[in-house]
C-alpha positions as CSV (number, residue, x, y, z in Angstrom):
1,X,53.6,-32.4,3.2
2,X,50.5,-34.5,3.9
3,X,48.8,-37.3,2.5
4,X,46.1,-35.0,0.9
5,X,48.8,-32.6,-0.7
6,X,50.9,-35.7,-2.1
7,X,47.7,-36.0,-3.9
8,X,47.9,-33.1,-5.4
9,X,51.4,-33.0,-6.6
10,X,51.4,-36.6,-8.2
11,X,48.4,-34.9,-10.2
12,X,50.6,-31.7,-10.6
13,X,53.4,-34.2,-12.2
14,X,51.3,-36.0,-14.1
15,X,49.2,-32.9,-15.5
16,X,52.6,-31.6,-16.4
17,X,54.9,-34.3,-18.1
18,X,53.4,-37.0,-20.1
19,X,55.5,-39.7,-18.2
20,X,56.5,-39.5,-14.8
21,X,59.4,-41.8,-13.6
22,X,59.4,-43.4,-9.7
23,X,62.5,-41.4,-9.3
24,X,61.1,-38.3,-10.2
25,X,57.6,-38.9,-7.8
26,X,60.2,-39.6,-4.7
27,X,62.4,-36.7,-5.2
28,X,59.4,-34.4,-5.2
29,X,57.3,-35.7,-2.8
30,X,59.9,-37.2,-0.4
31,X,58.8,-40.4,0.5
32,X,59.2,-43.7,0.5
33,X,58.6,-46.0,-2.1
34,X,55.9,-47.9,-0.3
35,X,54.3,-44.5,0.6
36,X,53.8,-43.7,-2.5
37,X,52.8,-46.8,-3.9
38,X,50.3,-46.7,-1.2
39,X,49.3,-43.3,-2.2
40,X,49.0,-44.3,-5.9
41,X,46.9,-47.3,-5.1
42,X,44.6,-45.2,-2.8
43,X,44.1,-42.5,-5.5
44,X,43.4,-45.6,-8.4
45,X,41.1,-47.3,-6.1
46,X,39.4,-44.5,-3.5
47,X,39.5,-41.2,-6.0
48,X,38.9,-43.3,-9.4
49,X,42.4,-41.6,-11.1
50,X,43.3,-43.2,-14.5
51,X,47.0,-43.5,-13.6
52,X,48.5,-46.8,-15.2
53,X,52.5,-47.6,-15.5
54,X,53.9,-47.5,-18.8
55,X,56.3,-50.0,-19.6
56,X,57.8,-49.2,-22.7
57,X,58.7,-45.3,-21.5
58,X,59.3,-46.6,-17.8
59,X,56.7,-44.4,-15.5
60,X,53.5,-43.5,-15.0
61,X,50.7,-41.6,-17.0
62,X,47.5,-40.4,-17.0
63,X,45.1,-42.7,-19.8
64,X,42.1,-42.2,-21.1
65,X,39.5,-43.5,-18.7
66,X,37.1,-46.4,-19.2
67,X,33.5,-45.8,-20.8
68,X,31.2,-45.0,-18.1
69,X,33.7,-45.0,-15.7
70,X,33.6,-43.0,-11.9
71,X,35.0,-39.7,-12.3
72,X,38.0,-38.5,-10.9
73,X,38.6,-36.0,-8.5
74,X,40.6,-35.0,-5.8
75,X,40.1,-34.5,-2.2
76,X,39.4,-31.3,-0.5
77,X,43.0,-30.1,1.0
78,X,40.8,-29.1,3.7
79,X,37.4,-26.8,4.1
80,X,36.3,-23.3,5.2
81,X,33.7,-23.2,7.8
82,X,30.9,-22.5,5.0
83,X,32.1,-25.7,3.0
84,X,32.3,-28.3,6.5
85,X,28.7,-26.8,7.1
86,X,27.6,-27.2,3.6
87,X,28.8,-30.9,3.2
88,X,28.1,-32.2,6.5
89,X,24.7,-30.8,6.6
90,X,24.1,-32.5,3.4
91,X,25.1,-36.0,4.5
92,X,23.0,-35.0,7.9
93,X,20.3,-34.5,5.6
94,X,20.7,-37.5,2.7
95,X,21.0,-39.5,6.4
96,X,17.6,-38.8,7.3
97,X,15.7,-39.5,4.0
98,X,13.4,-42.0,4.4
99,X,12.8,-45.2,1.5
100,X,11.5,-43.0,-1.8
101,X,12.3,-41.6,-4.7
102,X,16.1,-41.2,-4.2
103,X,16.7,-44.3,-2.6
104,X,18.8,-45.7,-5.1
105,X,20.8,-42.7,-5.6
106,X,21.4,-41.8,-1.7
107,X,23.8,-44.1,-0.2
108,X,26.5,-43.4,-3.8
109,X,25.9,-40.0,-3.1
110,X,26.6,-40.8,0.5
111,X,29.9,-42.4,0.0
112,X,30.8,-39.4,-3.0
113,X,30.3,-36.8,0.0
114,X,32.5,-39.3,2.4
115,X,35.8,-39.1,-0.1
116,X,35.1,-35.4,-0.6
117,X,35.3,-35.0,2.7
118,X,38.0,-37.6,4.6
119,X,41.2,-37.5,3.9
120,X,45.0,-39.9,5.5
121,X,45.0,-37.4,8.4
122,X,40.7,-36.9,9.2
123,X,38.4,-40.1,8.7
124,X,34.5,-39.0,8.4
125,X,34.1,-40.5,11.4
126,X,36.8,-38.7,13.4
127,X,35.3,-35.0,11.5
128,X,31.8,-35.8,12.5
129,X,33.2,-36.4,16.1
130,X,34.9,-32.9,15.9
131,X,32.7,-30.9,14.0
132,X,28.6,-31.2,15.1
133,X,25.3,-30.3,13.1
134,X,22.9,-30.2,15.4
135,X,19.3,-29.3,14.5
136,X,17.1,-27.8,16.0
137,X,13.1,-27.8,16.9
138,X,12.9,-30.3,13.5
139,X,9.7,-31.7,13.2
140,X,8.6,-34.9,11.9
141,X,7.4,-34.8,8.5
142,X,5.8,-37.8,6.1
143,X,8.4,-38.5,3.2
144,X,5.0,-39.6,1.0
145,X,3.8,-36.0,1.4
146,X,6.8,-34.6,0.6
147,X,7.7,-36.5,-2.3
148,X,4.5,-35.5,-3.8
149,X,5.1,-32.1,-2.8
150,X,8.1,-32.2,-5.5
151,X,6.4,-34.0,-7.6
152,X,3.9,-31.2,-8.3
153,X,6.7,-28.5,-7.7
154,X,8.9,-30.1,-10.9
155,X,6.2,-30.8,-12.7
156,X,4.1,-27.7,-12.4
157,X,1.1,-29.5,-11.5
158,X,-2.2,-28.7,-8.8
159,X,-2.5,-30.3,-5.3
160,X,-5.5,-30.8,-3.4
161,X,-4.4,-31.1,0.2
162,X,-5.6,-31.3,4.0
163,X,-3.7,-29.0,6.0
164,X,-3.9,-28.3,9.4
165,X,-2.9,-25.3,10.9
166,X,-1.6,-24.7,14.2
167,X,-2.8,-21.1,14.6
168,X,-6.1,-21.8,14.6
169,X,-6.6,-25.8,15.5
170,X,-8.3,-26.4,11.9
171,X,-8.2,-28.7,9.5
172,X,-9.3,-27.0,5.9
173,X,-9.1,-28.9,2.2
174,X,-7.6,-26.5,-0.2
175,X,-6.4,-26.7,-3.4
176,X,-2.9,-25.1,-4.1
177,X,-0.3,-24.0,-6.9
178,X,3.3,-25.0,-5.8
179,X,5.7,-22.7,-6.4
180,X,8.5,-23.8,-4.8
181,X,10.2,-25.9,-1.8
182,X,11.9,-24.2,1.3
183,X,14.0,-25.6,3.8
184,X,14.4,-23.5,7.4
185,X,15.1,-23.6,10.4
186,X,15.7,-27.0,9.9
187,X,11.9,-28.2,8.4
188,X,10.2,-28.2,5.1
189,X,7.7,-25.5,3.7
190,X,5.8,-25.6,0.0
191,X,5.5,-21.6,-1.1
192,X,2.4,-22.1,-3.4
193,X,-0.6,-20.0,-4.5
194,X,-3.8,-20.7,-2.7
195,X,-7.3,-21.0,-4.2
196,X,-8.6,-21.2,-1.6
197,X,-7.6,-17.8,-0.2
198,X,-7.0,-16.5,-3.7
199,X,-3.4,-15.4,-2.5
200,X,-0.1,-16.6,-1.9
201,X,0.4,-19.1,0.9
202,X,3.6,-20.6,2.8
203,X,2.7,-24.2,3.9
204,X,4.9,-26.2,6.6
205,X,5.1,-30.0,5.0
206,X,4.9,-31.6,8.2
207,X,0.9,-30.1,8.4
208,X,0.1,-31.1,5.3
209,X,-2.4,-34.4,6.2
210,X,-3.1,-35.7,2.7
211,X,-2.1,-34.9,-0.7
212,X,-3.7,-35.6,-4.2
213,X,-1.5,-35.2,-7.2
214,X,-4.1,-33.1,-10.2
215,X,-4.1,-32.8,-13.4
216,X,-4.8,-29.4,-13.7
217,X,-1.7,-27.1,-14.4
218,X,0.0,-24.9,-11.8
219,X,-1.2,-20.9,-11.6
220,X,2.0,-19.4,-12.6
221,X,3.6,-17.0,-9.9
222,X,6.0,-15.1,-10.6
223,X,9.6,-14.9,-8.5
224,X,9.3,-11.3,-7.7
225,X,5.4,-11.6,-6.6
226,X,6.8,-14.4,-4.5
227,X,9.6,-12.6,-2.6
228,X,7.4,-9.4,-2.1
229,X,4.8,-11.6,-0.1
230,X,7.0,-14.4,1.5
231,X,10.7,-12.8,1.9
232,X,9.7,-9.0,2.6
233,X,8.4,-9.4,6.0
234,X,10.4,-11.3,9.2
235,X,10.7,-15.1,9.1
236,X,8.3,-17.8,7.3
237,X,5.2,-15.7,7.8
238,X,4.0,-13.7,4.5
239,X,2.7,-10.2,3.8
240,X,2.3,-7.7,1.2
241,X,2.4,-4.7,3.8
242,X,5.4,-4.5,6.8
243,X,6.1,-2.7,9.4
244,X,9.6,-2.0,10.9
245,X,10.4,-3.0,14.4
246,X,13.3,-1.2,16.2
247,X,14.2,-3.5,19.6
248,X,17.3,-2.4,21.4
249,X,19.1,-4.7,23.0
250,X,21.3,-4.8,26.3
251,X,25.3,-4.1,25.6
252,X,25.5,-7.7,26.7
253,X,23.4,-9.1,24.1
254,X,24.9,-6.3,21.3
255,X,28.1,-8.7,21.5
256,X,25.6,-11.4,19.9
257,X,23.1,-10.2,18.1
258,X,25.4,-7.3,16.1
259,X,27.0,-10.2,14.4
260,X,23.6,-11.9,13.7
261,X,21.8,-11.4,10.4
262,X,18.2,-11.1,11.4
263,X,16.8,-10.2,7.8
264,X,18.9,-9.3,4.4
265,X,17.4,-5.8,4.5
266,X,18.0,-5.1,8.9
267,X,20.0,-2.1,9.8
268,X,21.4,-1.7,13.3
269,X,23.7,1.0,15.1
270,X,25.4,1.0,18.5
271,X,24.6,3.9,20.9
272,X,27.2,5.2,23.2
273,X,26.2,2.9,26.4
274,X,27.5,-0.7,24.3
275,X,23.5,-0.9,23.9
276,X,22.5,-2.1,19.8
277,X,19.3,-1.1,18.4
278,X,17.9,-3.4,15.0
279,X,15.7,-2.0,12.8
280,X,13.5,-5.3,10.6
281,X,11.1,-5.5,8.5
282,X,7.6,-7.8,9.4
283,X,4.4,-8.3,8.5
284,X,3.4,-10.8,11.0
285,X,4.4,-10.7,14.5
286,X,4.9,-13.8,15.8
287,X,8.0,-15.0,15.1
288,X,9.5,-12.0,15.9
289,X,7.9,-11.8,19.2
290,X,9.7,-15.1,19.5
291,X,12.7,-14.0,18.8
292,X,13.1,-11.0,20.8
293,X,11.3,-12.9,24.1
294,X,14.0,-15.5,23.9
295,X,16.4,-12.2,24.9
296,X,14.3,-12.1,27.8
297,X,15.0,-8.7,29.9
298,X,18.1,-7.9,27.3
299,X,16.1,-6.5,24.5
300,X,13.2,-4.1,24.8
301,X,11.2,-3.3,21.9
302,X,10.9,0.7,20.9
303,X,8.9,0.9,18.4
304,X,5.7,0.2,16.8
305,X,3.9,0.4,19.5
306,X,1.5,-2.3,18.5
307,X,5.0,-5.1,18.5
308,X,5.7,-3.7,22.1
309,X,2.2,-4.0,23.5
310,X,2.6,-7.8,21.8
311,X,5.6,-8.5,23.5
312,X,4.8,-6.6,26.6
313,X,1.8,-9.0,26.6
314,X,3.3,-12.2,26.4
315,X,6.1,-11.0,29.2
316,X,2.9,-10.5,31.5
317,X,0.9,-13.7,30.5
318,X,4.5,-15.4,31.4
319,X,4.7,-13.7,34.8
320,X,1.5,-14.6,36.1
321,X,2.0,-18.2,35.6
322,X,5.3,-18.1,37.9
323,X,2.8,-15.9,40.8
324,X,0.7,-18.7,40.8
């Protein structure tokens, strides 16, 4: 058995018996005395295991941990894909934090994650070399505005912001009531009630140019209403009224698309020639059109006509650039 498995066996023996002699450990673990002592020292110093030698009874035992002592926790034997992704992503997010409200707590968290992830046979450095999280299209963001947005969201206070819209190339001054913070496609967004538009909006935090916490209490918006506007359509763009798009992907693209999640309510089916028809709801065509266009000639919008024309127009405009 490897070292991590021995940790679990040592813990099991100590849990099952009040006192465990050294000979019992050596027979159960099938290791040398030197190896056992190294394992024991690692569990004590690195994993905070409250193990002591009982001279009177001639064996090791668990004792009550000292007051305010770090919590004892065994490392994972290994992780499935979701667990490995979650742990390594948490490390990447924490490592990327600039000094702010969480700064005093980040290093202890990173250390705890390191101890949880690594084992004798797999150091954290080796794991990070062999399993890589590659964020795409991450936009730089002011940590100060993120902190203000998070504070307003948790304290249920309104914010006064100056917001730059990339779609219109304009900056507007708004008063908003933050509802929740969302991490989507490697970027942060603030779902809020916009008092200027008198409706629910999603704001890219990196597009906030200034932010000021107000004394006024935030308007409360029910979760169901937020989801009706922000989660019913496709991607980050909001809207209460949705339309269903039907896209056919070639047999080649179908091998990938059929396994992808584009929307929680999506529908899909294979055709006789191996093509795949995907149906998704959307309220704003911008993000959906971009995802369709990345498949190029392997994708065709079947309906609605408005989306088909939108995608065809973009393709024609792109082709025109190459004909110059």
